[in-house]
mmCIF file of the C-alpha atoms, coordinates in Angstrom:
data_MODEL
# 
_entry.id   MODEL 
# 
loop_
_atom_site.group_PDB 
_atom_site.id 
_atom_site.type_symbol 
_atom_site.label_atom_id 
_atom_site.label_alt_id 
_atom_site.label_comp_id 
_atom_site.label_asym_id 
_atom_site.label_entity_id 
_atom_site.label_seq_id 
_atom_site.pdbx_PDB_ins_code 
_atom_site.Cartn_x 
_atom_site.Cartn_y 
_atom_site.Cartn_z 
_atom_site.occupancy 
_atom_site.B_iso_or_equiv 
_atom_site.pdbx_formal_charge 
_atom_site.auth_seq_id 
_atom_site.auth_comp_id 
_atom_site.auth_asym_id 
_atom_site.auth_atom_id 
_atom_site.pdbx_PDB_model_num 
ATOM 1   C CA . UNK A 1 1   ? -1.308  -37.561 31.033 1.00 0.00 ? 1   UNK A CA 1 
ATOM 2   C CA . UNK A 1 2   ? -0.658  -41.728 30.601 1.00 0.00 ? 2   UNK A CA 1 
ATOM 3   C CA . UNK A 1 3   ? -0.119  -42.981 27.665 1.00 0.00 ? 3   UNK A CA 1 
ATOM 4   C CA . UNK A 1 4   ? -3.423  -44.354 25.680 1.00 0.00 ? 4   UNK A CA 1 
ATOM 5   C CA . UNK A 1 5   ? -3.890  -47.806 24.638 1.00 0.00 ? 5   UNK A CA 1 
ATOM 6   C CA . UNK A 1 6   ? -3.030  -48.818 20.891 1.00 0.00 ? 6   UNK A CA 1 
ATOM 7   C CA . UNK A 1 7   ? -6.300  -47.702 19.230 1.00 0.00 ? 7   UNK A CA 1 
ATOM 8   C CA . UNK A 1 8   ? -7.431  -45.372 21.948 1.00 0.00 ? 8   UNK A CA 1 
ATOM 9   C CA . UNK A 1 9   ? -6.550  -42.132 19.829 1.00 0.00 ? 9   UNK A CA 1 
ATOM 10  C CA . UNK A 1 10  ? -8.325  -43.098 16.653 1.00 0.00 ? 10  UNK A CA 1 
ATOM 11  C CA . UNK A 1 11  ? -11.903 -41.627 17.458 1.00 0.00 ? 11  UNK A CA 1 
ATOM 12  C CA . UNK A 1 12  ? -12.056 -37.820 15.747 1.00 0.00 ? 12  UNK A CA 1 
ATOM 13  C CA . UNK A 1 13  ? -8.167  -37.928 17.037 1.00 0.00 ? 13  UNK A CA 1 
ATOM 14  C CA . UNK A 1 14  ? -9.286  -36.787 20.036 1.00 0.00 ? 14  UNK A CA 1 
ATOM 15  C CA . UNK A 1 15  ? -5.778  -37.287 21.675 1.00 0.00 ? 15  UNK A CA 1 
ATOM 16  C CA . UNK A 1 16  ? -3.843  -35.286 18.722 1.00 0.00 ? 16  UNK A CA 1 
ATOM 17  C CA . UNK A 1 17  ? -6.365  -32.358 17.904 1.00 0.00 ? 17  UNK A CA 1 
ATOM 18  C CA . UNK A 1 18  ? -5.487  -29.319 19.074 1.00 0.00 ? 18  UNK A CA 1 
ATOM 19  C CA . UNK A 1 19  ? -6.733  -25.345 18.329 1.00 0.00 ? 19  UNK A CA 1 
ATOM 20  C CA . UNK A 1 20  ? -4.073  -22.959 17.874 1.00 0.00 ? 20  UNK A CA 1 
ATOM 21  C CA . UNK A 1 21  ? -5.084  -19.784 18.752 1.00 0.00 ? 21  UNK A CA 1 
ATOM 22  C CA . UNK A 1 22  ? -1.807  -17.710 18.955 1.00 0.00 ? 22  UNK A CA 1 
ATOM 23  C CA . UNK A 1 23  ? -1.769  -17.084 15.046 1.00 0.00 ? 23  UNK A CA 1 
ATOM 24  C CA . UNK A 1 24  ? -1.189  -13.430 13.285 1.00 0.00 ? 24  UNK A CA 1 
ATOM 25  C CA . UNK A 1 25  ? -2.577  -12.744 10.082 1.00 0.00 ? 25  UNK A CA 1 
ATOM 26  C CA . UNK A 1 26  ? -3.269  -8.934  8.291  1.00 0.00 ? 26  UNK A CA 1 
ATOM 27  C CA . UNK A 1 27  ? -5.380  -8.762  5.299  1.00 0.00 ? 27  UNK A CA 1 
ATOM 28  C CA . UNK A 1 28  ? -4.121  -5.871  3.643  1.00 0.00 ? 28  UNK A CA 1 
ATOM 29  C CA . UNK A 1 29  ? -5.521  -7.044  -0.172 1.00 0.00 ? 29  UNK A CA 1 
ATOM 30  C CA . UNK A 1 30  ? -8.679  -4.625  -0.483 1.00 0.00 ? 30  UNK A CA 1 
ATOM 31  C CA . UNK A 1 31  ? -9.579  -7.189  -4.096 1.00 0.00 ? 31  UNK A CA 1 
ATOM 32  C CA . UNK A 1 32  ? -13.374 -8.504  -2.621 1.00 0.00 ? 32  UNK A CA 1 
ATOM 33  C CA . UNK A 1 33  ? -12.554 -12.135 -4.001 1.00 0.00 ? 33  UNK A CA 1 
ATOM 34  C CA . UNK A 1 34  ? -8.655  -12.524 -3.013 1.00 0.00 ? 34  UNK A CA 1 
ATOM 35  C CA . UNK A 1 35  ? -7.690  -15.620 -1.084 1.00 0.00 ? 35  UNK A CA 1 
ATOM 36  C CA . UNK A 1 36  ? -6.287  -13.938 1.995  1.00 0.00 ? 36  UNK A CA 1 
ATOM 37  C CA . UNK A 1 37  ? -9.965  -13.142 2.966  1.00 0.00 ? 37  UNK A CA 1 
ATOM 38  C CA . UNK A 1 38  ? -10.621 -16.803 3.366  1.00 0.00 ? 38  UNK A CA 1 
ATOM 39  C CA . UNK A 1 39  ? -9.743  -18.146 6.959  1.00 0.00 ? 39  UNK A CA 1 
ATOM 40  C CA . UNK A 1 40  ? -8.494  -21.428 8.188  1.00 0.00 ? 40  UNK A CA 1 
ATOM 41  C CA . UNK A 1 41  ? -8.746  -23.593 11.789 1.00 0.00 ? 41  UNK A CA 1 
ATOM 42  C CA . UNK A 1 42  ? -4.788  -22.317 11.267 1.00 0.00 ? 42  UNK A CA 1 
ATOM 43  C CA . UNK A 1 43  ? -4.814  -19.175 11.261 1.00 0.00 ? 43  UNK A CA 1 
ATOM 44  C CA . UNK A 1 44  ? -6.923  -19.137 14.871 1.00 0.00 ? 44  UNK A CA 1 
ATOM 45  C CA . UNK A 1 45  ? -5.982  -15.940 16.642 1.00 0.00 ? 45  UNK A CA 1 
ATOM 46  C CA . UNK A 1 46  ? -5.666  -11.914 15.610 1.00 0.00 ? 46  UNK A CA 1 
ATOM 47  C CA . UNK A 1 47  ? -6.280  -10.831 12.120 1.00 0.00 ? 47  UNK A CA 1 
ATOM 48  C CA . UNK A 1 48  ? -5.676  -7.367  11.403 1.00 0.00 ? 48  UNK A CA 1 
ATOM 49  C CA . UNK A 1 49  ? -7.828  -6.128  8.428  1.00 0.00 ? 49  UNK A CA 1 
ATOM 50  C CA . UNK A 1 50  ? -5.708  -3.236  7.308  1.00 0.00 ? 50  UNK A CA 1 
ATOM 51  C CA . UNK A 1 51  ? -7.043  -3.221  4.018  1.00 0.00 ? 51  UNK A CA 1 
ATOM 52  C CA . UNK A 1 52  ? -9.655  -0.536  2.691  1.00 0.00 ? 52  UNK A CA 1 
ATOM 53  C CA . UNK A 1 53  ? -11.865 -3.627  1.482  1.00 0.00 ? 53  UNK A CA 1 
ATOM 54  C CA . UNK A 1 54  ? -13.382 -3.302  -1.684 1.00 0.00 ? 54  UNK A CA 1 
ATOM 55  C CA . UNK A 1 55  ? -17.533 -3.330  -1.950 1.00 0.00 ? 55  UNK A CA 1 
ATOM 56  C CA . UNK A 1 56  ? -18.964 -7.025  -1.514 1.00 0.00 ? 56  UNK A CA 1 
ATOM 57  C CA . UNK A 1 57  ? -15.721 -7.940  0.104  1.00 0.00 ? 57  UNK A CA 1 
ATOM 58  C CA . UNK A 1 58  ? -16.477 -10.951 2.192  1.00 0.00 ? 58  UNK A CA 1 
ATOM 59  C CA . UNK A 1 59  ? -13.619 -12.280 5.371  1.00 0.00 ? 59  UNK A CA 1 
ATOM 60  C CA . UNK A 1 60  ? -14.598 -16.333 4.957  1.00 0.00 ? 60  UNK A CA 1 
ATOM 61  C CA . UNK A 1 61  ? -14.943 -18.515 8.497  1.00 0.00 ? 61  UNK A CA 1 
ATOM 62  C CA . UNK A 1 62  ? -14.663 -21.916 8.325  1.00 0.00 ? 62  UNK A CA 1 
ATOM 63  C CA . UNK A 1 63  ? -17.303 -24.425 9.615  1.00 0.00 ? 63  UNK A CA 1 
ATOM 64  C CA . UNK A 1 64  ? -17.804 -24.443 13.398 1.00 0.00 ? 64  UNK A CA 1 
ATOM 65  C CA . UNK A 1 65  ? -16.712 -28.704 13.725 1.00 0.00 ? 65  UNK A CA 1 
ATOM 66  C CA . UNK A 1 66  ? -16.553 -30.530 16.855 1.00 0.00 ? 66  UNK A CA 1 
ATOM 67  C CA . UNK A 1 67  ? -12.686 -30.390 15.800 1.00 0.00 ? 67  UNK A CA 1 
ATOM 68  C CA . UNK A 1 68  ? -12.328 -26.973 16.254 1.00 0.00 ? 68  UNK A CA 1 
ATOM 69  C CA . UNK A 1 69  ? -14.151 -26.038 19.151 1.00 0.00 ? 69  UNK A CA 1 
ATOM 70  C CA . UNK A 1 70  ? -12.204 -23.360 20.941 1.00 0.00 ? 70  UNK A CA 1 
ATOM 71  C CA . UNK A 1 71  ? -10.323 -21.388 17.491 1.00 0.00 ? 71  UNK A CA 1 
ATOM 72  C CA . UNK A 1 72  ? -10.769 -18.442 18.610 1.00 0.00 ? 72  UNK A CA 1 
ATOM 73  C CA . UNK A 1 73  ? -10.573 -15.229 15.467 1.00 0.00 ? 73  UNK A CA 1 
ATOM 74  C CA . UNK A 1 74  ? -10.191 -11.953 17.051 1.00 0.00 ? 74  UNK A CA 1 
ATOM 75  C CA . UNK A 1 75  ? -10.656 -9.335  14.356 1.00 0.00 ? 75  UNK A CA 1 
ATOM 76  C CA . UNK A 1 76  ? -9.832  -5.917  14.587 1.00 0.00 ? 76  UNK A CA 1 
ATOM 77  C CA . UNK A 1 77  ? -10.355 -3.332  11.618 1.00 0.00 ? 77  UNK A CA 1 
ATOM 78  C CA . UNK A 1 78  ? -7.251  -0.640  10.803 1.00 0.00 ? 78  UNK A CA 1 
ATOM 79  C CA . UNK A 1 79  ? -8.494  0.152   7.374  1.00 0.00 ? 79  UNK A CA 1 
ATOM 80  C CA . UNK A 1 80  ? -11.553 1.863   6.238  1.00 0.00 ? 80  UNK A CA 1 
ATOM 81  C CA . UNK A 1 81  ? -14.111 0.381   4.182  1.00 0.00 ? 81  UNK A CA 1 
ATOM 82  C CA . UNK A 1 82  ? -14.802 1.236   0.984  1.00 0.00 ? 82  UNK A CA 1 
ATOM 83  C CA . UNK A 1 83  ? -18.244 -0.166  0.948  1.00 0.00 ? 83  UNK A CA 1 
ATOM 84  C CA . UNK A 1 84  ? -19.924 -2.818  2.573  1.00 0.00 ? 84  UNK A CA 1 
ATOM 85  C CA . UNK A 1 85  ? -18.541 -6.024  3.246  1.00 0.00 ? 85  UNK A CA 1 
ATOM 86  C CA . UNK A 1 86  ? -19.421 -9.052  5.596  1.00 0.00 ? 86  UNK A CA 1 
ATOM 87  C CA . UNK A 1 87  ? -17.858 -11.500 8.050  1.00 0.00 ? 87  UNK A CA 1 
ATOM 88  C CA . UNK A 1 88  ? -19.551 -15.092 6.758  1.00 0.00 ? 88  UNK A CA 1 
ATOM 89  C CA . UNK A 1 89  ? -19.817 -18.618 7.862  1.00 0.00 ? 89  UNK A CA 1 
ATOM 90  C CA . UNK A 1 90  ? -20.652 -21.313 4.690  1.00 0.00 ? 90  UNK A CA 1 
ATOM 91  C CA . UNK A 1 91  ? -24.314 -20.799 3.721  1.00 0.00 ? 91  UNK A CA 1 
ATOM 92  C CA . UNK A 1 92  ? -24.027 -25.071 2.538  1.00 0.00 ? 92  UNK A CA 1 
ATOM 93  C CA . UNK A 1 93  ? -23.172 -25.974 6.588  1.00 0.00 ? 93  UNK A CA 1 
ATOM 94  C CA . UNK A 1 94  ? -25.440 -26.058 9.816  1.00 0.00 ? 94  UNK A CA 1 
ATOM 95  C CA . UNK A 1 95  ? -22.918 -23.577 11.703 1.00 0.00 ? 95  UNK A CA 1 
ATOM 96  C CA . UNK A 1 96  ? -24.812 -19.975 12.908 1.00 0.00 ? 96  UNK A CA 1 
ATOM 97  C CA . UNK A 1 97  ? -24.088 -17.065 14.708 1.00 0.00 ? 97  UNK A CA 1 
ATOM 98  C CA . UNK A 1 98  ? -25.022 -16.492 18.532 1.00 0.00 ? 98  UNK A CA 1 
ATOM 99  C CA . UNK A 1 99  ? -24.073 -13.429 21.067 1.00 0.00 ? 99  UNK A CA 1 
ATOM 100 C CA . UNK A 1 100 ? -23.414 -9.546  21.855 1.00 0.00 ? 100 UNK A CA 1 
ATOM 101 C CA . UNK A 1 101 ? -22.166 -6.544  19.372 1.00 0.00 ? 101 UNK A CA 1 
ATOM 102 C CA . UNK A 1 102 ? -22.115 -3.235  20.713 1.00 0.00 ? 102 UNK A CA 1 
ATOM 103 C CA . UNK A 1 103 ? -22.725 -0.792  18.155 1.00 0.00 ? 103 UNK A CA 1 
ATOM 104 C CA . UNK A 1 104 ? -20.733 2.817   18.627 1.00 0.00 ? 104 UNK A CA 1 
ATOM 105 C CA . UNK A 1 105 ? -20.096 6.115   17.342 1.00 0.00 ? 105 UNK A CA 1 
ATOM 106 C CA . UNK A 1 106 ? -16.867 7.078   16.509 1.00 0.00 ? 106 UNK A CA 1 
ATOM 107 C CA . UNK A 1 107 ? -15.130 9.404   14.213 1.00 0.00 ? 107 UNK A CA 1 
ATOM 108 C CA . UNK A 1 108 ? -11.749 7.655   12.291 1.00 0.00 ? 108 UNK A CA 1 
ATOM 109 C CA . UNK A 1 109 ? -9.673  10.860  12.266 1.00 0.00 ? 109 UNK A CA 1 
ATOM 110 C CA . UNK A 1 110 ? -11.889 12.383  9.770  1.00 0.00 ? 110 UNK A CA 1 
ATOM 111 C CA . UNK A 1 111 ? -13.372 14.321  12.226 1.00 0.00 ? 111 UNK A CA 1 
ATOM 112 C CA . UNK A 1 112 ? -16.797 13.087  12.626 1.00 0.00 ? 112 UNK A CA 1 
ATOM 113 C CA . UNK A 1 113 ? -18.019 13.951  15.662 1.00 0.00 ? 113 UNK A CA 1 
ATOM 114 C CA . UNK A 1 114 ? -20.040 12.342  17.956 1.00 0.00 ? 114 UNK A CA 1 
ATOM 115 C CA . UNK A 1 115 ? -23.642 13.510  17.585 1.00 0.00 ? 115 UNK A CA 1 
ATOM 116 C CA . UNK A 1 116 ? -25.948 13.805  20.285 1.00 0.00 ? 116 UNK A CA 1 
ATOM 117 C CA . UNK A 1 117 ? -29.282 10.848  21.406 1.00 0.00 ? 117 UNK A CA 1 
ATOM 118 C CA . UNK A 1 118 ? -27.819 7.331   21.028 1.00 0.00 ? 118 UNK A CA 1 
ATOM 119 C CA . UNK A 1 119 ? -24.722 6.783   21.035 1.00 0.00 ? 119 UNK A CA 1 
ATOM 120 C CA . UNK A 1 120 ? -24.151 3.328   22.128 1.00 0.00 ? 120 UNK A CA 1 
ATOM 121 C CA . UNK A 1 121 ? -26.667 0.318   20.964 1.00 0.00 ? 121 UNK A CA 1 
ATOM 122 C CA . UNK A 1 122 ? -26.477 -3.893  21.274 1.00 0.00 ? 122 UNK A CA 1 
ATOM 123 C CA . UNK A 1 123 ? -27.435 -6.469  18.898 1.00 0.00 ? 123 UNK A CA 1 
ATOM 124 C CA . UNK A 1 124 ? -28.308 -9.947  20.147 1.00 0.00 ? 124 UNK A CA 1 
ATOM 125 C CA . UNK A 1 125 ? -28.718 -12.809 18.174 1.00 0.00 ? 125 UNK A CA 1 
ATOM 126 C CA . UNK A 1 126 ? -29.442 -16.314 18.676 1.00 0.00 ? 126 UNK A CA 1 
ATOM 127 C CA . UNK A 1 127 ? -28.928 -19.280 18.060 1.00 0.00 ? 127 UNK A CA 1 
ATOM 128 C CA . UNK A 1 128 ? -32.084 -19.882 17.084 1.00 0.00 ? 128 UNK A CA 1 
ATOM 129 C CA . UNK A 1 129 ? -32.386 -16.828 14.631 1.00 0.00 ? 129 UNK A CA 1 
ATOM 130 C CA . UNK A 1 130 ? -29.842 -19.270 12.385 1.00 0.00 ? 130 UNK A CA 1 
ATOM 131 C CA . UNK A 1 131 ? -27.837 -16.180 11.109 1.00 0.00 ? 131 UNK A CA 1 
ATOM 132 C CA . UNK A 1 132 ? -24.490 -16.576 9.347  1.00 0.00 ? 132 UNK A CA 1 
ATOM 133 C CA . UNK A 1 133 ? -23.334 -13.639 7.904  1.00 0.00 ? 133 UNK A CA 1 
ATOM 134 C CA . UNK A 1 134 ? -22.706 -10.142 9.883  1.00 0.00 ? 134 UNK A CA 1 
ATOM 135 C CA . UNK A 1 135 ? -22.813 -7.462  7.781  1.00 0.00 ? 135 UNK A CA 1 
ATOM 136 C CA . UNK A 1 136 ? -20.338 -4.186  7.592  1.00 0.00 ? 136 UNK A CA 1 
ATOM 137 C CA . UNK A 1 137 ? -20.440 -0.637  6.597  1.00 0.00 ? 137 UNK A CA 1 
ATOM 138 C CA . UNK A 1 138 ? -18.827 1.942   8.547  1.00 0.00 ? 138 UNK A CA 1 
ATOM 139 C CA . UNK A 1 139 ? -20.676 4.629   6.646  1.00 0.00 ? 139 UNK A CA 1 
ATOM 140 C CA . UNK A 1 140 ? -24.382 3.497   7.773  1.00 0.00 ? 140 UNK A CA 1 
ATOM 141 C CA . UNK A 1 141 ? -25.607 3.427   10.877 1.00 0.00 ? 141 UNK A CA 1 
ATOM 142 C CA . UNK A 1 142 ? -27.144 -0.338  10.407 1.00 0.00 ? 142 UNK A CA 1 
ATOM 143 C CA . UNK A 1 143 ? -24.426 -1.962  10.521 1.00 0.00 ? 143 UNK A CA 1 
ATOM 144 C CA . UNK A 1 144 ? -20.469 -0.359  11.575 1.00 0.00 ? 144 UNK A CA 1 
ATOM 145 C CA . UNK A 1 145 ? -17.185 -1.932  10.970 1.00 0.00 ? 145 UNK A CA 1 
ATOM 146 C CA . UNK A 1 146 ? -15.172 1.509   11.440 1.00 0.00 ? 146 UNK A CA 1 
ATOM 147 C CA . UNK A 1 147 ? -11.788 1.914   12.349 1.00 0.00 ? 147 UNK A CA 1 
ATOM 148 C CA . UNK A 1 148 ? -10.968 0.207   15.655 1.00 0.00 ? 148 UNK A CA 1 
ATOM 149 C CA . UNK A 1 149 ? -13.956 -2.122  15.351 1.00 0.00 ? 149 UNK A CA 1 
ATOM 150 C CA . UNK A 1 150 ? -13.174 -5.226  17.420 1.00 0.00 ? 150 UNK A CA 1 
ATOM 151 C CA . UNK A 1 151 ? -14.537 -8.573  17.088 1.00 0.00 ? 151 UNK A CA 1 
ATOM 152 C CA . UNK A 1 152 ? -14.315 -11.675 18.699 1.00 0.00 ? 152 UNK A CA 1 
ATOM 153 C CA . UNK A 1 153 ? -15.654 -15.408 16.597 1.00 0.00 ? 153 UNK A CA 1 
ATOM 154 C CA . UNK A 1 154 ? -15.181 -18.004 19.051 1.00 0.00 ? 154 UNK A CA 1 
ATOM 155 C CA . UNK A 1 155 ? -16.180 -21.673 18.249 1.00 0.00 ? 155 UNK A CA 1 
ATOM 156 C CA . UNK A 1 156 ? -18.027 -22.896 21.437 1.00 0.00 ? 156 UNK A CA 1 
ATOM 157 C CA . UNK A 1 157 ? -20.093 -25.838 19.964 1.00 0.00 ? 157 UNK A CA 1 
ATOM 158 C CA . UNK A 1 158 ? -20.255 -27.922 16.723 1.00 0.00 ? 158 UNK A CA 1 
ATOM 159 C CA . UNK A 1 159 ? -22.556 -25.506 14.629 1.00 0.00 ? 159 UNK A CA 1 
ATOM 160 C CA . UNK A 1 160 ? -22.209 -22.454 16.928 1.00 0.00 ? 160 UNK A CA 1 
ATOM 161 C CA . UNK A 1 161 ? -19.774 -19.286 16.957 1.00 0.00 ? 161 UNK A CA 1 
ATOM 162 C CA . UNK A 1 162 ? -20.333 -16.865 19.784 1.00 0.00 ? 162 UNK A CA 1 
ATOM 163 C CA . UNK A 1 163 ? -19.514 -13.782 18.719 1.00 0.00 ? 163 UNK A CA 1 
ATOM 164 C CA . UNK A 1 164 ? -18.830 -10.321 20.651 1.00 0.00 ? 164 UNK A CA 1 
ATOM 165 C CA . UNK A 1 165 ? -17.035 -6.947  20.460 1.00 0.00 ? 165 UNK A CA 1 
ATOM 166 C CA . UNK A 1 166 ? -17.575 -3.685  19.636 1.00 0.00 ? 166 UNK A CA 1 
ATOM 167 C CA . UNK A 1 167 ? -18.694 -2.482  15.883 1.00 0.00 ? 167 UNK A CA 1 
ATOM 168 C CA . UNK A 1 168 ? -17.820 1.175   15.160 1.00 0.00 ? 168 UNK A CA 1 
ATOM 169 C CA . UNK A 1 169 ? -20.267 3.519   13.448 1.00 0.00 ? 169 UNK A CA 1 
ATOM 170 C CA . UNK A 1 170 ? -18.331 6.444   11.555 1.00 0.00 ? 170 UNK A CA 1 
ATOM 171 C CA . UNK A 1 171 ? -21.423 8.798   10.628 1.00 0.00 ? 171 UNK A CA 1 
ATOM 172 C CA . UNK A 1 172 ? -22.189 12.201  12.129 1.00 0.00 ? 172 UNK A CA 1 
ATOM 173 C CA . UNK A 1 173 ? -25.885 10.850  12.902 1.00 0.00 ? 173 UNK A CA 1 
ATOM 174 C CA . UNK A 1 174 ? -28.078 11.332  15.789 1.00 0.00 ? 174 UNK A CA 1 
ATOM 175 C CA . UNK A 1 175 ? -28.699 7.451   16.205 1.00 0.00 ? 175 UNK A CA 1 
ATOM 176 C CA . UNK A 1 176 ? -27.594 4.798   15.836 1.00 0.00 ? 176 UNK A CA 1 
ATOM 177 C CA . UNK A 1 177 ? -29.841 1.532   14.209 1.00 0.00 ? 177 UNK A CA 1 
ATOM 178 C CA . UNK A 1 178 ? -27.937 -1.548  14.832 1.00 0.00 ? 178 UNK A CA 1 
ATOM 179 C CA . UNK A 1 179 ? -30.488 -3.970  14.929 1.00 0.00 ? 179 UNK A CA 1 
ATOM 180 C CA . UNK A 1 180 ? -30.083 -8.355  14.658 1.00 0.00 ? 180 UNK A CA 1 
ATOM 181 C CA . UNK A 1 181 ? -32.165 -8.509  11.641 1.00 0.00 ? 181 UNK A CA 1 
ATOM 182 C CA . UNK A 1 182 ? -30.112 -5.867  9.381  1.00 0.00 ? 182 UNK A CA 1 
ATOM 183 C CA . UNK A 1 183 ? -26.900 -6.349  11.061 1.00 0.00 ? 183 UNK A CA 1 
ATOM 184 C CA . UNK A 1 184 ? -26.877 -9.884  10.691 1.00 0.00 ? 184 UNK A CA 1 
ATOM 185 C CA . UNK A 1 185 ? -28.404 -12.562 7.824  1.00 0.00 ? 185 UNK A CA 1 
ATOM 186 C CA . UNK A 1 186 ? -28.730 -16.111 7.349  1.00 0.00 ? 186 UNK A CA 1 
ATOM 187 C CA . UNK A 1 187 ? -27.367 -16.437 3.942  1.00 0.00 ? 187 UNK A CA 1 
ATOM 188 C CA . UNK A 1 188 ? -23.129 -17.706 4.260  1.00 0.00 ? 188 UNK A CA 1 
ATOM 189 C CA . UNK A 1 189 ? -20.531 -17.953 2.083  1.00 0.00 ? 189 UNK A CA 1 
# 
């Protein structure tokens, strides 16, 4: 790579900006409003949630900007959710989710057996849906987020975060009911 001429790197710090995805962060605090639940661009990489997240906990992702295109979080759930939780983008910004989630039924060692009928479904959300939050509740066939859920959030463009992966439901039910309109919502943090 050649050396840039004086002043060429000023617009957006294009040559100095580097997105790092080699980090590791463990979220082990259950408290809903704990600061460890807020991820920064420097936290890019593997996020291991070992806490039994308290009701109304929000894992806060940063805004999708031109500077953090390529940023990625791989979130692995290792703790049993105490109740409903969320993974959200800022409400006051234009960032939205797009992508495909596979929802599956899976016991967590508590002995929840796989039931008949629907064992897997897919949930698709598009940029035009304007979704800023992914709802989690491992004990509700509408959401998921049980132990073993493995979700990847990739910042692919200004204002767009692609979400993919598998979200597990820990319920002995005859069907899963993950829908775009319920799993994702348009209100962020």
